C-alpha positions in Angstrom: -5.4 34.8 -52.5 -2.3 33.7 -50.6 -3.7 35.1 -47.3 -7.0 33.1 -47.9 -4.9 30.1 -48.7 -2.9 30.3 -45.7 -6.1 31.0 -43.5 -7.7 27.9 -44.8 -4.8 25.8 -43.7 -5.0 27.1 -40.1 -6.3 24.4 -37.7 -9.3 25.3 -35.5 -9.1 25.6 -31.8 -10.9 22.4 -31.3 -8.5 20.6 -33.5 -5.6 22.1 -31.5 -7.2 21.1 -28.3 -7.7 17.5 -29.5 -4.1 17.3 -30.7 -3.0 18.7 -27.4 -4.8 15.9 -25.6 -3.4 13.3 -27.9 0.2 14.5 -27.5 -0.2 14.7 -23.7 -1.4 11.1 -23.7 1.6 10.0 -25.8 3.9 11.7 -23.3 2.3 10.2 -20.4 2.7 6.7 -22.1 6.4 7.4 -23.0 7.2 8.7 -19.5 5.4 5.6 -18.0 7.7 3.4 -20.1 10.8 5.1 -19.1 9.9 4.9 -15.5 9.0 1.3 -15.6 11.2 -1.1 -13.5 10.7 -4.4 -11.8 9.1 -2.6 -8.7 6.3 -1.0 -10.6 5.6 -3.2 -13.7 5.9 -6.9 -14.8 9.5 -6.4 -16.0 11.9 -9.0 -14.4 14.6 -7.7 -12.0 17.4 -8.6 -14.4 16.0 -6.0 -16.9 16.9 -3.2 -14.5 20.6 -3.6 -14.9 23.0 -1.0 -13.7 20.3 1.7 -14.1 18.1 0.1 -11.4 16.8 3.4 -9.5 17.4 4.0 -5.8 14.5 3.2 -3.7 13.2 4.7 -0.5 13.8 1.8 2.0 10.2 2.7 3.6 8.7 2.2 0.1 10.8 -0.8 -1.2 8.0 -3.3 -0.5 4.6 -3.3 -1.6 3.6 -5.1 1.8 1.8 -3.0 4.3 2.7 -2.8 7.9 1.1 -5.5 10.1 1.3 -3.4 13.3 3.4 -6.0 15.0 6.9 -5.4 16.3 9.9 -6.8 14.4 11.4 -10.2 15.5 10.0 -13.4 16.6 6.2 -13.2 17.5 4.6 -14.4 20.7 3.9 -18.1 20.4 6.4 -18.6 17.6 8.6 -21.8 18.6 11.7 -20.4 17.1 14.8 -22.5 15.9 17.9 -23.5 17.9 20.6 -25.9 18.0 19.4 -28.6 20.4 22.1 -30.7 22.5 22.6 -34.4 21.6 22.4 -37.0 24.3 25.6 -38.8 23.3 28.3 -36.6 21.6 30.8 -38.1 19.2 33.6 -37.0 21.5 34.1 -35.4 24.7 37.0 -33.1 25.9 37.5 -32.2 29.6 38.9 -28.9 30.8 40.1 -29.3 34.4 41.1 -26.3 36.5 44.8 -25.9 36.7 44.9 -23.6 39.8 42.6 -23.4 42.8 40.2 -20.4 42.7 40.5 -20.0 46.4 44.3 -20.3 47.4 45.9 -20.5 44.0 47.3 -23.9 44.8 48.3 -26.5 41.9 45.4 -28.8 41.2 47.3 -31.4 39.2 46.3 -34.8 40.7 43.5 -33.3 42.9 40.4 -35.2 43.6 37.6 -34.9 40.9 34.2 -33.7 42.0 31.0 -34.7 40.4 29.1 -31.8 38.5 30.6 -29.1 36.4 29.2 -27.6 33.1 29.3 -28.8 29.5 28.8 -27.0 26.3 28.6 -28.7 22.8 30.1 -27.5 19.6 28.8 -28.9 16.2 31.5 -28.7 13.5 32.7 -30.6 10.3 34.9 -33.5 11.1 38.6 -33.0 10.4 39.2 -36.4 9.1 38.9 -37.3 5.3 35.2 -37.2 4.4 35.5 -39.7 1.5 35.3 -43.3 2.8 36.0 -46.2 0.6 34.2 -49.6 0.7 35.8 -52.6 -1.1 33.4 -55.0 -2.6 34.8 -58.6 -3.0 33.3 -61.2 -5.2 34.5 -64.3 -3.4 35.0 -67.9 -4.7 33.4 -70.9 -3.5 33.9 -74.5 -4.5 31.1 -76.9 -4.5 31.2 -80.4 -3.4 30.8 -81.4 -7.2 34.2 -79.6 -7.7 32.9 -76.5 -9.6 34.1 -73.1 -8.5 31.5 -70.3 -8.5 32.2 -66.6 -8.0 29.9 -64.1 -6.3 28.2 -61.2 -8.1 28.9 -57.6 -7.4 26.0 -55.4 -6.5 23.9 -53.3 -9.1 25.9 -50.2 -9.9 29.3 -51.4 -9.0 30.7 -52.1 -12.4 34.2 -50.6 -12.3 37.5 -51.4 -10.5 37.3 -48.1 -8.9 34.3 -45.6 -8.9 32.3 -43.1 -6.9 29.2 -44.0 -4.9 25.8 -42.7 -5.0 26.4 -40.4 -2.2 29.2 -38.4 -4.1 27.1 -38.7 -7.3 24.1 -37.2 -5.4 26.1 -34.4 -4.1 27.7 -33.4 -7.4 24.2 -33.2 -9.0 22.9 -31.4 -6.0 25.7 -28.6 -6.2 25.2 -28.2 -10.0 21.4 -28.4 -10.4 20.0 -27.2 -7.1 22.8 -24.8 -6.0 23.4 -23.7 -9.7 27.2 -24.1 -9.5 28.8 -24.3 -13.1 30.4 -27.7 -13.7 33.9 -26.6 -13.1 33.0 -24.9 -9.8 30.9 -27.9 -8.7 33.8 -30.3 -9.4 36.1 -28.0 -7.3 33.7 -28.0 -4.4 33.5 -31.9 -4.5 37.5 -31.9 -4.3 37.4 -29.5 -1.5 34.7 -30.8 0.6 35.1 -34.5 0.2 38.4 -35.0 -1.6 36.6 -36.3 -4.8 38.6 -35.5 -7.9 35.7 -35.5 -10.4 36.1 -34.2 -14.1 33.5 -32.0 -15.6 32.7 -34.8 -18.2 31.9 -37.2 -15.5 29.7 -34.8 -13.5 27.8 -34.0 -16.7 27.1 -37.8 -17.1 25.8 -38.0 -13.6 23.5 -35.0 -14.2 22.2 -36.7 -17.4 21.6 -40.0 -15.5 19.8 -38.3 -12.7 17.5 -36.5 -15.2 16.8 -39.8 -17.0 15.9 -41.4 -13.6 13.3 -38.8 -13.0 11.0 -39.4 -16.2 8.4 -41.3 -14.1 8.4 -38.7 -11.4 8.1 -35.9 -13.9 5.2 -37.4 -15.6 3.5 -37.9 -12.2 4.2 -34.3 -11.2 2.7 -33.0 -14.5 -0.4 -35.1 -13.9 -0.8 -33.6 -10.4 -0.3 -30.2 -11.7 -2.9 -30.8 -14.5 -5.5 -32.0 -12.1 -5.0 -29.1 -9.4 -7.9 -26.8 -9.0 -5.5 -23.6 -9.1 -2.1 -23.4 -10.5 0.3 -20.6 -11.3 2.2 -20.2 -14.6 5.1 -18.0 -15.5 8.2 -17.9 -17.5 11.6 -16.2 -17.5 14.5 -16.0 -19.8 17.7 -18.1 -19.1 21.0 -18.9 -20.9 20.8 -22.5 -22.1 23.9 -23.8 -24.0 25.2 -20.4 -24.5 21.9 -19.0 -26.2 18.8 -17.2 -24.9 16.1 -19.9 -23.8 13.2 -19.8 -21.6 12.3 -21.6 -18.4 8.5 -22.2 -17.9 7.0 -22.9 -14.5 3.9 -24.5 -13.4 3.4 -24.5 -9.7 0.8 -24.9 -6.8 1.5 -24.3 -3.0 3.3 -27.5 -2.7 4.3 -28.6 -6.3 6.7 -26.9 -8.8 7.6 -28.1 -12.3 10.2 -26.4 -14.5 10.6 -27.0 -18.2 13.0 -25.4 -20.9 12.5 -24.4 -24.5 14.1 -22.3 -27.0 10.7 -20.5 -27.7 8.8 -18.5 -25.3 5.2 -18.7 -26.6 2.7 -21.3 -27.3 5.1 -23.7 -28.7 6.9 -24.0 -25.4 3.8 -24.2 -23.4 2.5 -27.0 -25.4 5.9 -28.6 -25.0 5.4 -28.4 -21.0 2.0 -29.9 -21.6 0.4 -28.8 -18.4 -1.7 -25.8 -19.4 -3.2 -27.6 -22.6 -4.8 -30.2 -20.3 -5.5 -27.9 -17.4 -9.1 -27.2 -16.5 -8.8 -25.3 -13.2 -7.9 -21.7 -12.6 -4.8 -20.5 -14.2 -3.1 -17.6 -12.5 -0.5 -15.7 -14.6 0.7 -12.2 -15.4 -1.7 -11.7 -18.3 0.8 -12.5 -21.1 -1.2 -12.9 -24.3 -0.2 -16.7 -25.1 -1.8 -17.9 -21.9 -5.1 -16.7 -23.1 -5.1 -19.1 -26.1 -6.0 -21.9 -23.7 -9.9 -21.8 -23.2 -10.5 -25.0 -21.3 -9.6 -23.2 -17.9 -10.4 -20.2 -16.3 -7.9 -17.3 -16.0 -6.8 -15.2 -13.1 -4.3 -12.4 -13.1 -1.5 -12.3 -10.5 -2.3 -9.6 -7.8 1.3 -8.7 -7.3 1.3 -7.5 -10.9 -1.7 -5.5 -10.3 0.0 -4.0 -7.2 3.2 -3.1 -9.3 1.1 -1.4 -12.0 -1.0 0.6 -9.5 2.3 1.5 -7.9 3.5 2.8 -11.4 0.2 4.9 -11.5 0.7 6.4 -8.0 4.4 7.4 -9.0 2.9 9.1 -12.0 0.9 11.4 -9.7 -2.5 9.7 -9.5 -4.5 9.2 -6.2 -7.0 6.5 -7.3 -4.6 3.6 -7.4 -4.2 3.8 -3.7 -7.8 2.8 -3.1 -7.5 -0.3 -5.4 -4.0 -1.2 -3.7 -5.8 -1.1 -0.2 -8.7 -3.2 -1.5 -6.4 -6.0 -2.9 -4.2 -5.9 0.3 -7.2 -5.9 2.7 -8.8 -8.8 0.7 -5.6 -10.8 1.0 -5.3 -10.2 4.7 -9.0 -11.3 5.2 -8.6 -14.5 3.4 -5.4 -15.4 5.2 -7.2 -14.8 8.5 -10.0 -16.9 7.4 -7.8 -19.8 6.5 -5.9 -19.5 9.7 -9.1 -19.9 11.5 -10.0 -23.0 9.6 -12.7 -21.5 7.3 -13.1 -22.5 3.7 -14.7 -19.3 2.5 -15.1 -15.6 3.8 -18.2 -14.8 5.7 -21.0 -13.0 3.8 -20.6 -9.9 5.6 -16.9 -9.6 4.8 -17.7 -10.3 1.1 -20.3 -7.6 1.3 -18.0 -5.1 2.8 -15.2 -5.8 0.2 -17.8 -5.5 -2.6 -18.7 -2.1 -1.1 -15.1 -1.0 -1.0 -14.6 -2.2 -4.6 -17.6 -0.1 -5.9 -16.2 2.8 -3.9 -12.9 2.4 -5.5 -14.5 2.3 -8.9 -16.3 5.5 -8.3 -13.0 7.2 -7.5 -11.6 6.0 -10.7 -14.5 7.3 -12.6 -14.4 10.7 -10.9 -10.7 11.1 -11.6 -11.0 9.8 -15.1 -13.6 12.6 -16.0 -11.5 15.2 -14.2 -8.5 14.1 -16.2 -10.2 14.2 -19.5 -11.8 17.7 -18.7 -8.6 19.1 -17.4 -6.6 17.9 -20.3 -8.9 19.6 -22.8 -8.7 22.9 -20.8 -5.0 22.7 -20.5 -4.9 21.7 -16.8 -4.4 18.1 -15.6 -6.5 17.5 -12.5 -5.9 14.0 -10.8 
């Protein structure tokens, strides 16, 4: 009876084979999670931490070789420091001795010509200038004495002007310097002894002055035919918050929120009113907005295809080449002033796509058949 009972509990070969396939699939998924990093997945670079893997320099970028040599290309104007017609100062360097006989040239005749070189540098004098505004008094013929009015913004006996305030806001907001380091930079660069509290007030005032601009920017992004949406974590007031971005080729708008999902997207109020093509990384909350079309960012496709290549598959290479070829053809067409690809180019890309799909299907069948038989064929 015991032998019969034990025999009844033994799984069949088919059950064991199915279990092997299931377990192997779990192992592949877990290995893929462990191997994921910012280069082969949608994970941000900050998530790599100190364990960021070393990468072959030849494989560091997902870009393909263009076939052109390194450096400036033919026809590129380049950038250089152009001479000015009237310099701020001129320093002469006369020769002290004759290059022929070695005689002393002090008091010798000056000759027209010579050579000149210009050096651009930060002036050595104090950079902070002081302008005194004086409200003068005038006596009228009637005997009344009137006092002039100070300009708008000049409200204290001593204060910093708009240039210093703009520089302080620039250092903190654009260059991302902390308040104390931005104040130190102001002191070192222009001699302005600004406290962190004062700089904070300047930043707040600058933000309030951008309200109309921000609403106009939001409207332009909402009306754009194509816009990109993304989000990333950031420390805000000492706690984890989220920076949401909406952008086009020329416009970019950032908003912050303590949440990451739909509540923050609604607060930014671009995507809820957007009716164009929203390009993003496929994060689920973006799909809740159905008034627009959705397009997935191809760099995320390339990273995930790279992860599949690193896992030993061969089919992702065909898909990667297709995406990069499409991008190159579109860039060439735009550079030539075309609004769309030629029908022949579209047809060739379609053939490449269906060819790549056929490779995927063949490899999927081989993978399934090989997995059941105990051999993984890819």
